[in-house]
VOGU-3710 file (C-alpha; in Angstrom, 3 decimals, decimal comma):
1> msnyteefra> -15,192/48,357/-37,386  -16,992/45,601/-39,144  -18,560/43,015/-37,449  -17,793/39,390/-39,015  -19,648/36,254/-38,379  -18,558/33,334/-36,724  -18,627/31,258/-40,040  -16,308/33,928/-41,747  -14,065/34,332/-38,874  -13,762/30,129/-38,902
11> sivkkallld> -13,294/30,390/-42,386  -10,645/32,980/-42,432  -8,874/31,320/-39,694  -9,069/28,189/-41,874  -7,716/29,393/-45,220  -4,924/30,975/-43,351  -3,975/27,529/-41,608  -3,904/26,199/-44,961  -1,657/28,583/-46,549  1,411/26,842/-48,540
21> sktslrsfsk> 4,891/28,055/-48,142  4,797/30,598/-50,897  2,222/32,743/-49,377  2,763/34,793/-46,241  0,058/35,844/-43,720  0,511/39,569/-44,567  -0,480/38,944/-48,449  -3,318/36,710/-47,443  -4,611/39,424/-45,228  -4,349/42,154/-48,050
31> deeinistir> -6,092/39,573/-50,333  -9,007/39,135/-48,016  -8,730/43,068/-46,764  -8,678/42,321/-43,133  -6,152/43,654/-40,742  -3,287/41,176/-40,099  -3,341/41,592/-36,315  -6,969/40,659/-36,693  -6,157/37,599/-38,239  -3,524/36,648/-35,736
41> gwinkyknat> -6,241/37,309/-32,972  -8,550/35,262/-34,707  -6,251/32,249/-35,159  -5,199/32,469/-31,562  -8,709/32,510/-30,454  -9,620/29,372/-32,830  -6,206/27,439/-32,698  -7,472/24,999/-29,852  -10,839/25,402/-30,901  -12,516/21,824/-32,136
51> nietvqlpks> -14,652/23,354/-34,899  -11,359/24,233/-36,993  -9,263/21,787/-38,076  -5,775/22,100/-38,800  -4,920/20,584/-42,663  -1,656/20,661/-43,590  -1,202/21,303/-47,282  0,637/18,676/-49,703  3,959/20,731/-50,030  4,769/18,933/-53,133
61> yndekkfeal> 1,974/20,481/-55,015  3,258/23,427/-57,318  0,519/25,753/-59,341  0,250/23,151/-62,200  -0,131/19,844/-60,131  -2,653/22,140/-58,334  -4,419/22,601/-61,667  -4,448/19,407/-62,709  -5,477/17,889/-59,435  -8,629/20,653/-59,549
71> leyksknese> -9,502/19,262/-63,260  -9,095/15,850/-61,647  -11,182/16,587/-58,895  -14,171/17,948/-61,197  -13,972/15,266/-63,130  -14,947/12,710/-60,294  -18,273/11,709/-59,626  -19,249/11,520/-55,228  -18,701/7,961/-55,247  -15,249/7,991/-56,504
81> lgewlrlkgl> -14,462/11,192/-54,812  -13,435/9,979/-51,246  -11,153/7,129/-52,647  -9,419/9,478/-55,287  -8,924/12,101/-52,449  -7,293/9,452/-49,983  -5,163/8,199/-52,686  -3,841/11,913/-53,446  -3,571/12,494/-49,791  -5,773/15,434/-50,129
91> ksehlklwee> -9,101/17,052/-48,633  -11,720/18,818/-50,192  -10,714/21,505/-48,231  -7,532/21,813/-50,243  -9,164/21,915/-53,345  -11,625/24,432/-52,336  -8,804/26,758/-51,256  -6,737/25,994/-54,681  -9,968/27,056/-56,713  -10,235/30,171/-54,771
101> emkksvtknn> -6,679/30,926/-55,309  -6,757/30,382/-59,022  -9,750/32,861/-59,718  -8,285/35,360/-57,605  -5,072/34,831/-59,731  -7,035/34,895/-62,670  -8,914/37,952/-61,680  -5,829/39,790/-60,694  -4,537/39,017/-64,320  -6,997/40,154/-66,053
111> mkeireenkk> -7,603/43,352/-64,140  -3,688/43,924/-64,654  -4,007/43,268/-68,763  -7,405/45,864/-68,558  -5,182/48,584/-66,920  -2,589/48,249/-69,184  -4,714/48,405/-71,997  -6,573/51,304/-70,887  -3,080/52,918/-70,253  -2,261/52,287/-73,774
121> lkqeklllek> -5,707/53,510/-74,950  -5,162/56,975/-73,334  -2,079/57,816/-74,668  -3,267/56,539/-78,439  -6,255/59,349/-77,706  -3,542/61,909/-76,361  -1,505/61,539/-80,035  -4,827/61,795/-81,688  -6,020/64,595/-80,185  -2,606/66,540/-80,808
131> divrknaala> -2,761/65,573/-84,317  -6,393/66,631/-84,360  -5,103/70,061/-82,921  -2,344/70,121/-85,464  -4,643/69,434/-88,337  -7,073/72,008/-87,314  -4,383/74,609/-87,009  -3,241/73,944/-90,812  -6,690/73,963/-91,750  -7,122/77,324/-90,301
141> evtalltlkk> -4,036/78,492/-91,789  -4,968/77,270/-95,376  -8,482/78,983/-94,939  -6,753/82,192/-94,086  -4,418/82,127/-97,172  -7,250/81,414/-99,508  -9,472/84,045/-98,123  -6,130/86,711/-98,411  -5,516/85,357/-101,974  -9,057/86,018/-102,843
151> kvnmlrgiee> -8,824/89,429/-101,566  -5,969/90,469/-103,356  -7,413/89,047/-106,531  -10,508/90,745/-106,135  -8,132/94,279/-105,430  -6,281/93,525/-108,338  -9,436/93,011/-110,394  -8,756/89,315/-111,213  -11,614/87,096/-111,568  -11,460/83,774/-110,384
161> d> -12,984/80,570/-111,801
//
């Protein structure tokens, strides 16, 4: 059984409360590798606590808008940031969560591509190994035929060049 720090539990609860409509708590728990019942228990425990603020995610932000907002956020200096967040109706927690989501997404996509490439390379390796076995068998056959030809010619008294 893992012992989680209060900060970690609070961050997981906060992320769980910030989930958008596309992400289920079940898939979130799988991504975080924490049992869903554990997360639900933490949510129930912290729901009324003052250290967890429930921030509603803007529903109108699709992945493209989230990415654009992240790019804008990164380009702002600290003095402009507060005003920009108020103007967009966002909180810094939204952007931190979106950044984590995008990093995970990119990592998952990269891993999927690596697995697919690995699978193709294994298939290619098998084909090449079969080809080598076939060529080795052909080479052994040719060698045997040449040896037999030499013996026959030697028995017949024919000299070779």
